[in-house]
C-alpha positions, 0 to 999 in steps of 0.5 A: 628157349626151344628144346631139342625135343620140341624142335624135332616135333616141329620139324616132323610136323612141318615135313608131314604137312609138306609131304617131305621126308623128315630127313630132308626137313631136318636138313632144310632146318639145319641149313636155315639155322632153324629160321622157319622163313628161310626154311620155307624158302629153301623148301620151295626151291626144291633141290638144294644140293647141300640139303640133299647131301645132308639128308642122305647122310641121315639115312641109309634109304636110297629114296626120299621125298621132297613135296611128293617128288622122289629124290634118289640118292644116286642123283645127288 
């Protein structure tokens, strides 16, 4: 069974490898119910409104990154 701590570490590493903000990666995995294949599909689509709304709820930052592309809170 995967612990919360190992999930967090995995998501952080996954985000770093994909040049994606941790908040977006966390939101992707939440939407994918921690299914890595589905998370990869969501990530490759680059722009799920549900993911972006969840991601910005996790932070007070106005700018996040998705695959090195800037996403601004005001555009979500």
